[in-house]
Structure formats: C-alpha cells, structure tokens
MMTF fields as JSON, N, C-alpha, C and O atoms, coordinates in Angstrom:
{
  "mmtfVersion": "1.0.0",
  "mmtfProducer": "UNKNOWN",
  "numBonds": 339,
  "numAtoms": 340,
  "numGroups": 85,
  "numChains": 1,
  "numModels": 1,
  "chainsPerModel": [1],
  "groupsPerChain": [85],
  "chainIdList": ["A"],
  "bondAtomList": [4, 2, 8, 6, 12, 10, 16, 14, 20, 18, 24, 22, 28, 26, 32, 30, 36, 34, 40, 38, 44, 42, 48, 46, 52, 50, 56, 54, 60, 58, 64, 62, 68, 66, 72, 70, 76, 74, 80, 78, 84, 82, 88, 86, 92, 90, 96, 94, 100, 98, 104, 102, 108, 106, 112, 110, 116, 114, 120, 118, 124, 122, 128, 126, 132, 130, 136, 134, 140, 138, 144, 142, 148, 146, 152, 150, 156, 154, 160, 158, 164, 162, 168, 166, 172, 170, 176, 174, 180, 178, 184, 182, 188, 186, 192, 190, 196, 194, 200, 198, 204, 202, 208, 206, 212, 210, 216, 214, 220, 218, 224, 222, 228, 226, 232, 230, 236, 234, 240, 238, 244, 242, 248, 246, 252, 250, 256, 254, 260, 258, 264, 262, 268, 266, 272, 270, 276, 274, 280, 278, 284, 282, 288, 286, 292, 290, 296, 294, 300, 298, 304, 302, 308, 306, 312, 310, 316, 314, 320, 318, 324, 322, 328, 326, 332, 330, 336, 334],
  "bondOrderList": [1, 1, 1, 1, 1, 1, 1, 1, 1, 1, 1, 1, 1, 1, 1, 1, 1, 1, 1, 1, 1, 1, 1, 1, 1, 1, 1, 1, 1, 1, 1, 1, 1, 1, 1, 1, 1, 1, 1, 1, 1, 1, 1, 1, 1, 1, 1, 1, 1, 1, 1, 1, 1, 1, 1, 1, 1, 1, 1, 1, 1, 1, 1, 1, 1, 1, 1, 1, 1, 1, 1, 1, 1, 1, 1, 1, 1, 1, 1, 1, 1, 1, 1, 1],
  "groupList": [{"groupName": "MET", "atomNameList": ["N", "CA", "C", "O"], "elementList": ["N", "C", "C", "O"], "formalChargeList": [0, 0, 0, 0], "bondAtomList": [1, 0, 2, 1, 3, 2], "bondOrderList": [1, 1, 2], "singleLetterCode": "M", "chemCompType": "L-PEPTIDE LINKING"}, {"groupName": "LEU", "atomNameList": ["N", "CA", "C", "O"], "elementList": ["N", "C", "C", "O"], "formalChargeList": [0, 0, 0, 0], "bondAtomList": [1, 0, 2, 1, 3, 2], "bondOrderList": [1, 1, 2], "singleLetterCode": "L", "chemCompType": "L-PEPTIDE LINKING"}, {"groupName": "SER", "atomNameList": ["N", "CA", "C", "O"], "elementList": ["N", "C", "C", "O"], "formalChargeList": [0, 0, 0, 0], "bondAtomList": [1, 0, 2, 1, 3, 2], "bondOrderList": [1, 1, 2], "singleLetterCode": "S", "chemCompType": "L-PEPTIDE LINKING"}, {"groupName": "GLY", "atomNameList": ["N", "CA", "C", "O"], "elementList": ["N", "C", "C", "O"], "formalChargeList": [0, 0, 0, 0], "bondAtomList": [1, 0, 2, 1, 3, 2], "bondOrderList": [1, 1, 2], "singleLetterCode": "G", "chemCompType": "PEPTIDE LINKING"}, {"groupName": "GLU", "atomNameList": ["N", "CA", "C", "O"], "elementList": ["N", "C", "C", "O"], "formalChargeList": [0, 0, 0, 0], "bondAtomList": [1, 0, 2, 1, 3, 2], "bondOrderList": [1, 1, 2], "singleLetterCode": "E", "chemCompType": "L-PEPTIDE LINKING"}, {"groupName": "CYS", "atomNameList": ["N", "CA", "C", "O"], "elementList": ["N", "C", "C", "O"], "formalChargeList": [0, 0, 0, 0], "bondAtomList": [1, 0, 2, 1, 3, 2], "bondOrderList": [1, 1, 2], "singleLetterCode": "C", "chemCompType": "L-PEPTIDE LINKING"}, {"groupName": "ASP", "atomNameList": ["N", "CA", "C", "O"], "elementList": ["N", "C", "C", "O"], "formalChargeList": [0, 0, 0, 0], "bondAtomList": [1, 0, 2, 1, 3, 2], "bondOrderList": [1, 1, 2], "singleLetterCode": "D", "chemCompType": "L-PEPTIDE LINKING"}, {"groupName": "ILE", "atomNameList": ["N", "CA", "C", "O"], "elementList": ["N", "C", "C", "O"], "formalChargeList": [0, 0, 0, 0], "bondAtomList": [1, 0, 2, 1, 3, 2], "bondOrderList": [1, 1, 2], "singleLetterCode": "I", "chemCompType": "L-PEPTIDE LINKING"}, {"groupName": "ARG", "atomNameList": ["N", "CA", "C", "O"], "elementList": ["N", "C", "C", "O"], "formalChargeList": [0, 0, 0, 0], "bondAtomList": [1, 0, 2, 1, 3, 2], "bondOrderList": [1, 1, 2], "singleLetterCode": "R", "chemCompType": "L-PEPTIDE LINKING"}, {"groupName": "GLN", "atomNameList": ["N", "CA", "C", "O"], "elementList": ["N", "C", "C", "O"], "formalChargeList": [0, 0, 0, 0], "bondAtomList": [1, 0, 2, 1, 3, 2], "bondOrderList": [1, 1, 2], "singleLetterCode": "Q", "chemCompType": "L-PEPTIDE LINKING"}, {"groupName": "VAL", "atomNameList": ["N", "CA", "C", "O"], "elementList": ["N", "C", "C", "O"], "formalChargeList": [0, 0, 0, 0], "bondAtomList": [1, 0, 2, 1, 3, 2], "bondOrderList": [1, 1, 2], "singleLetterCode": "V", "chemCompType": "L-PEPTIDE LINKING"}, {"groupName": "THR", "atomNameList": ["N", "CA", "C", "O"], "elementList": ["N", "C", "C", "O"], "formalChargeList": [0, 0, 0, 0], "bondAtomList": [1, 0, 2, 1, 3, 2], "bondOrderList": [1, 1, 2], "singleLetterCode": "T", "chemCompType": "L-PEPTIDE LINKING"}, {"groupName": "ALA", "atomNameList": ["N", "CA", "C", "O"], "elementList": ["N", "C", "C", "O"], "formalChargeList": [0, 0, 0, 0], "bondAtomList": [1, 0, 2, 1, 3, 2], "bondOrderList": [1, 1, 2], "singleLetterCode": "A", "chemCompType": "L-PEPTIDE LINKING"}, {"groupName": "PRO", "atomNameList": ["N", "CA", "C", "O"], "elementList": ["N", "C", "C", "O"], "formalChargeList": [0, 0, 0, 0], "bondAtomList": [1, 0, 2, 1, 3, 2], "bondOrderList": [1, 1, 2], "singleLetterCode": "P", "chemCompType": "L-PEPTIDE LINKING"}, {"groupName": "HIS", "atomNameList": ["N", "CA", "C", "O"], "elementList": ["N", "C", "C", "O"], "formalChargeList": [0, 0, 0, 0], "bondAtomList": [1, 0, 2, 1, 3, 2], "bondOrderList": [1, 1, 2], "singleLetterCode": "H", "chemCompType": "L-PEPTIDE LINKING"}, {"groupName": "LYS", "atomNameList": ["N", "CA", "C", "O"], "elementList": ["N", "C", "C", "O"], "formalChargeList": [0, 0, 0, 0], "bondAtomList": [1, 0, 2, 1, 3, 2], "bondOrderList": [1, 1, 2], "singleLetterCode": "K", "chemCompType": "L-PEPTIDE LINKING"}, {"groupName": "PHE", "atomNameList": ["N", "CA", "C", "O"], "elementList": ["N", "C", "C", "O"], "formalChargeList": [0, 0, 0, 0], "bondAtomList": [1, 0, 2, 1, 3, 2], "bondOrderList": [1, 1, 2], "singleLetterCode": "F", "chemCompType": "L-PEPTIDE LINKING"}],
  "groupTypeList": [0, 1, 2, 3, 4, 5, 6, 6, 4, 7, 1, 8, 2, 1, 9, 10, 10, 11, 10, 12, 13, 12, 13, 6, 12, 2, 9, 1, 1, 10, 7, 10, 12, 13, 12, 1, 12, 4, 6, 8, 1, 6, 13, 12, 4, 10, 10, 9, 8, 1, 12, 7, 14, 2, 3, 8, 1, 8, 5, 4, 10, 12, 12, 2, 7, 11, 8, 15, 8, 12, 13, 8, 1, 12, 16, 9, 16, 7, 2, 3, 13, 13, 6, 13, 2],
  "groupIdList": [1, 2, 3, 4, 5, 6, 7, 8, 9, 10, 11, 12, 13, 14, 15, 16, 17, 18, 19, 20, 21, 22, 23, 24, 25, 26, 27, 28, 29, 30, 31, 32, 33, 34, 35, 36, 37, 38, 39, 40, 41, 42, 43, 44, 45, 46, 47, 48, 49, 50, 51, 52, 53, 54, 55, 56, 57, 58, 59, 60, 61, 62, 63, 64, 65, 66, 67, 68, 69, 70, 71, 72, 73, 74, 75, 76, 77, 78, 79, 80, 81, 82, 83, 84, 85],
  "secStructList": [7, 6, 6, 6, 6, 7, 7, 7, 2, 2, 2, 2, 6, 3, 3, 3, 3, 3, 3, 3, 3, 1, 1, 1, 6, 6, 3, 3, 3, 3, 3, 3, 3, 3, 1, 1, 6, 6, 7, 7, 7, 7, 2, 2, 2, 2, 2, 2, 2, 2, 2, 2, 2, 2, 2, 2, 2, 2, 2, 2, 2, 2, 2, 2, 1, 7, 7, 1, 1, 7, 7, 3, 3, 3, 3, 3, 3, 7, 1, 1, 7, 7, 7, 7, 7],
  "xCoordList": [0.819, 0.0, 0.865, 0.616, 1.864, 2.677, 3.428, 3.482, 3.996, 4.838, 4.079, 4.596, 2.879, 2.21, 0.964, 0.895, -0.018, -1.332, -1.504, -2.484, -0.588, -0.715, -0.381, 0.586, -1.181, -0.951, -0.094, -0.091, 0.628, 1.47, 2.936, 3.401, 3.65, 5.047, 5.923, 6.776, 5.719, 6.535, 6.24, 7.17, 4.971, 4.636, 5.113, 5.453, 5.144, 5.653, 7.146, 7.664, 7.838, 9.281, 9.624, 10.791, 8.601, 8.82, 8.742, 8.143, 9.362, 9.184, 8.765, 9.15, 7.987, 7.593, 8.724, 9.127, 9.237, 10.333, 9.782, 10.264, 8.765, 8.163, 6.776, 6.446, 5.985, 4.658, 4.543, 4.849, 4.099, 4.01, 2.77, 2.342, 2.192, 1.065, 1.482, 2.59, 0.577, 0.907, -0.33, -0.964, -0.719, -0.151, -0.636, -0.06, -1.696, -2.2, -2.639, -2.383, -3.288, -3.634, -4.732, -5.025, -5.348, -6.356, -5.704, -6.362, -4.415, -3.651, -2.292, -1.659, -1.84, -0.544, 0.382, -0.03, 1.629, 2.659, 3.373, 3.971, 3.306, 3.926, 5.152, 5.034, 6.322, 7.564, 7.98, 8.125, 8.17, 8.538, 9.86, 10.251, 10.535, 11.821, 11.909, 11.14, 12.837, 13.022, 13.393, 14.193, 12.818, 13.13, 14.57, 15.209, 15.065, 16.439, 17.255, 16.801, 18.45, 19.298, 19.591, 19.758, 19.656, 19.993, 18.811, 18.997, 17.607, 16.442, 16.532, 16.672, 16.453, 16.454, 15.065, 14.74, 14.259, 12.876, 12.734, 13.384, 11.897, 11.605, 10.674, 9.539, 11.127, 10.296, 8.923, 7.929, 8.851, 7.557, 6.613, 5.417, 7.15, 6.341, 5.851, 4.699, 6.707, 6.317, 5.189, 4.185, 5.342, 4.314, 3.003, 1.927, 3.089, 1.884, 1.186, -0.035, 1.931, 1.348, 0.73, -0.332, 1.398, 0.84, -0.484, -1.435, -0.536, -1.78, -2.894, -4.036, -2.573, -3.568, -4.134, -5.335, -3.29, -3.7, -4.014, -4.264, -4.01, -4.168, -5.502, -5.554, -6.571, -7.864, -7.838, -8.322, -7.274, -7.171, -6.249, -6.543, -5.144, -4.223, -4.908, -4.726, -5.682, -6.409, -7.423, -7.583, -8.1, -9.047, -8.337, -8.861, -7.148, -6.377, -5.975, -6.022, -5.585, -5.246, -6.482, -6.404, -7.61, -8.856, -9.231, -9.724, -9.002, -9.333, -8.402, -8.758, -7.202, -6.234, -6.228, -5.589, -6.917, -6.895, -8.299, -9.291, -8.356, -9.641, -9.824, -9.418, -10.443, -10.732, -12.026, -12.413, -12.693, -13.962, -13.762, -14.556, -12.703, -12.416, -10.991, -10.062, -10.855, -9.508, -8.787, -9.391, -7.519, -6.772, -6.535, -6.452, -6.427, -5.975, -4.489, -3.788, -4.027, -2.621, -1.94, -2.442, -0.803, 0.06, 1.351, 1.813, 1.93, 3.112, 4.307, 4.179, 5.466, 6.731, 7.665, 7.758, 8.347, 9.283, 10.691, 11.012, 11.538, 12.966, 13.679, 13.465, 14.513, 15.077, 16.252, 16.564, 16.907, 18.04, 17.598, 16.448, 18.493, 18.149, 17.891, 18.509, 16.984, 16.698, 17.911, 18.712, 18.038, 19.123, 18.895, 17.837, 19.848, 19.645, 19.594, 19.192, 19.98, 19.993, 18.64, 18.51],
  "yCoordList": [-1.192, 0.0, 1.259, 2.178, 1.308, 2.522, 2.783, 3.921, 1.761, 1.985, 2.085, 2.668, 1.544, 1.516, 2.355, 3.239, 2.108, 2.718, 4.053, 4.755, 4.411, 5.644, 6.844, 6.816, 7.892, 9.087, 10.126, 11.298, 9.699, 10.613, 10.284, 9.179, 11.256, 11.058, 10.612, 9.739, 11.198, 10.842, 9.415, 8.655, 9.031, 7.67, 6.63, 5.511, 6.976, 6.043, 5.799, 4.804, 6.675, 6.51, 5.718, 5.621, 5.153, 4.39, 2.889, 2.43, 2.147, 0.701, 0.298, 0.938, -0.747, -1.281, -2.163, -3.105, -1.855, -2.614, -3.808, -4.931, -3.547, -4.606, -4.184, -2.998, -5.167, -4.943, -5.863, -7.053, -5.299, -6.086, -5.678, -4.526, -6.627, -6.283, -5.227, -5.274, -4.265, -3.199, -2.705, -1.798, -3.169, -4.242, -5.632, -6.632, -5.711, -7.002, -6.85, -5.817, -7.855, -7.848, -6.843, -6.656, -6.189, -5.172, -3.871, -3.029, -3.718, -2.571, -3.066, -3.853, -2.613, -3.022, -1.822, -0.74, -2.021, -1.003, -1.284, -2.345, -0.332, -0.446, 0.462, 1.683, -0.147, 0.626, 0.779, -0.203, 2.023, 2.336, 3.084, 3.74, 2.968, 3.641, 4.044, 3.548, 4.939, 5.28, 4.031, 3.215, 3.882, 2.732, 2.788, 1.755, 3.991, 4.168, 4.847, 5.811, 4.347, 4.878, 6.357, 7.074, 6.824, 8.234, 9.174, 10.39, 8.643, 9.497, 10.122, 9.417, 11.427, 12.167, 12.763, 13.778, 12.138, 12.572, 13.206, 12.79, 14.197, 14.854, 13.955, 13.721, 13.444, 12.535, 13.104, 12.378, 14.393, 14.999, 14.984, 14.733, 15.251, 15.236, 13.828, 13.645, 12.843, 11.448, 11.045, 10.486, 11.321, 10.957, 11.677, 11.09, 12.93, 13.685, 13.057, 12.901, 12.707, 12.095, 10.735, 10.392, 9.963, 8.665, 8.866, 8.113, 9.877, 10.163, 10.566, 10.132, 11.387, 11.826, 10.635, 10.58, 9.699, 8.557, 7.304, 6.253, 7.377, 6.172, 5.459, 4.229, 6.208, 5.579, 4.735, 3.603, 5.289, 4.543, 3.337, 2.264, 3.503, 2.399, 1.286, 0.104, 1.666, 0.671, -0.074, -1.286, 0.626, -0.024, -1.031, -2.115, -0.678, -1.605, -2.845, -3.959, -2.655, -3.797, -4.664, -5.889, -4.044, -4.786, -5.611, -6.732, -5.067, -5.783, -6.967, -7.9, -6.932, -7.994, -9.104, -10.136, -8.913, -9.938, -10.473, -9.859, -11.622, -12.229, -12.184, -13.09, -11.105, -10.918, -10.158, -9.423, -10.346, -9.643, -8.132, -7.387, -7.685, -6.249, -5.968, -6.724, -4.877, -4.457, -3.858, -3.118, -4.163, -3.579, -2.093, -1.62, -1.359, 0.026, -0.011, -0.969, 1.024, 1.083, 2.248, 3.372, 1.968, 3.008, 2.957, 1.875, 4.108, 4.161, 4.719, 5.591, 4.198, 4.727, 4.839, 3.919, 5.96, 6.194, 6.139, 6.79, 5.36, 5.384, 5.997, 5.571, 6.98, 7.754, 7.074, 7.384, 6.157, 5.471, 4.203, 3.788, 3.581, 2.326, 1.251, 1.269, 0.318, -0.728, -1.622, -1.826, -2.143, -3.048, -4.369, -4.976, -4.836, -6.047, -7.327, -8.367, -7.29, -8.507, -8.874, -9.877],
  "zCoordList": [0.0, 0.0, 0.0, -0.779, 0.854, 0.938, -0.363, -0.827, -0.944, -2.115, -3.421, -4.374, -3.507, -4.787, -4.897, -5.751, -4.066, -4.229, -3.523, -3.769, -2.665, -1.893, -2.772, -3.533, -2.662, -3.475, -2.766, -3.143, -1.745, -0.978, -1.253, -0.974, -1.8, -2.177, -1.005, -1.165, 0.151, 1.324, 1.753, 2.025, 1.821, 2.247, 1.238, 1.623, -0.024, -1.042, -0.876, -1.383, -0.184, -0.002, 1.262, 1.64, 1.914, 3.145, 2.892, 1.92, 3.792, 3.821, 5.225, 6.204, 5.32, 6.621, 7.108, 6.426, 8.292, 8.878, 9.649, 9.505, 10.469, 11.268, 11.72, 11.752, 12.063, 12.623, 13.84, 13.761, 14.96, 16.186, 16.978, 16.916, 17.725, 18.592, 19.614, 20.147, 19.885, 20.82, 21.542, 21.005, 22.628, 23.439, 23.033, 23.462, 22.206, 21.743, 20.292, 19.673, 19.751, 18.324, 17.965, 16.784, 18.965, 18.647, 18.164, 17.553, 18.443, 17.954, 17.52, 18.224, 16.372, 15.852, 15.753, 15.336, 16.138, 15.979, 14.667, 14.488, 13.756, 12.443, 12.434, 12.531, 12.317, 12.292, 10.838, 10.11, 10.431, 9.05, 9.02, 9.986, 7.886, 7.678, 6.208, 5.385, 5.873, 4.458, 3.661, 4.118, 2.485, 1.634, 1.132, 0.935, 0.931, 0.464, 1.55, 2.167, 1.782, 2.855, 2.681, 3.667, 1.436, 1.208, 1.41, 1.443, 1.546, 1.789, 3.171, 4.169, 3.227, 4.486, 4.651, 4.035, 5.473, 5.675, 7.048, 8.008, 7.131, 8.398, 9.212, 8.796, 10.364, 11.154, 11.494, 11.45, 11.834, 12.176, 10.977, 11.125, 9.801, 8.576, 8.268, 7.874, 8.442, 8.185, 9.125, 8.683, 10.406, 11.386, 11.073, 11.193, 10.679, 10.326, 9.114, 9.12, 8.1, 6.897, 7.217, 6.697, 8.077, 8.484, 9.222, 9.018, 10.073, 10.808, 9.842, 9.999, 8.852, 7.871, 7.109, 6.846, 6.758, 5.934, 6.743, 6.153, 8.067, 8.889, 8.649, 8.673, 8.419, 8.16, 6.903, 6.891, 5.851, 4.59, 4.741, 4.214, 5.449, 5.677, 6.469, 6.178, 7.454, 8.255, 7.387, 7.53, 6.501, 5.579, 4.692, 4.434, 4.225, 3.39, 4.18, 3.658, 5.428, 6.279, 6.475, 6.376, 6.75, 6.968, 5.736, 5.866, 4.553, 3.328, 3.082, 2.361, 3.682, 3.436, 4.477, 4.271, 5.574, 6.625, 6.849, 6.457, 7.484, 7.792, 9.31, 10.037, 9.751, 11.177, 11.28, 10.371, 12.41, 12.607, 12.625, 12.05, 13.285, 13.388, 12.935, 13.217, 12.237, 11.821, 13.019, 13.796, 13.177, 14.297, 14.093, 12.96, 15.192, 15.119, 14.775, 15.102, 14.122, 13.735, 14.434, 14.428, 15.032, 15.598, 14.789, 14.428, 14.504, 13.658, 14.404, 15.263, 14.057, 14.564, 13.363, 12.55, 13.26, 12.162, 12.695, 13.689, 12.035, 12.355, 11.154, 10.019, 11.398, 10.297, 9.621, 8.471, 10.308, 9.698, 9.011, 9.153, 8.268, 7.621, 8.679, 9.744, 8.391, 9.355, 9.573, 8.661, 10.76, 11.116, 10.384, 10.555, 9.577, 8.789, 9.625, 9.104, 10.877, 11.689, 12.24, 12.941]
}
C-alpha cells in the first residue's frame, strides 16, 4: 500500500520494517523507515502524513486480513536504515 497505491510522495518513499502487537492484536505497531538509505525525511512530517492517511491504511489492512475487526494502527518512524539482523 505505501509503495504503490498511496498518493502521498513521502509515504511512497517508506518501507515497513516490522509490525508487532501493541499491546495485543487489537492494535498493531507499524515501524517504518526510508526505503532508500539516502532518503532524508523529516520525522515529524512522516508521522503527520501517516496520521492523515491512517484511516485509509487501516481499511487496506482490513481488506487484506480475515478478522472480525480491523486492528488500530500506531506508527513509529525510524530515520536510519533498518538493522539487517
């Protein structure tokens, strides 16, 4: 969703690093980072854009999973490249 269907240039430049329950499966913590190491994104701007598009992102998650209720999504942005380990 972030890289293809999203109409936001900043969100298209992100990759999902990990998704984890926070604190349980009713809410998921989605950690995102720049897709390219050379991308220098303003963390505040990224978080703001994620908040603006969170409803649409949640709808996309709901359409892709088989659950009675779609989880709420919380986002965290890490500005450096993800740790490969």
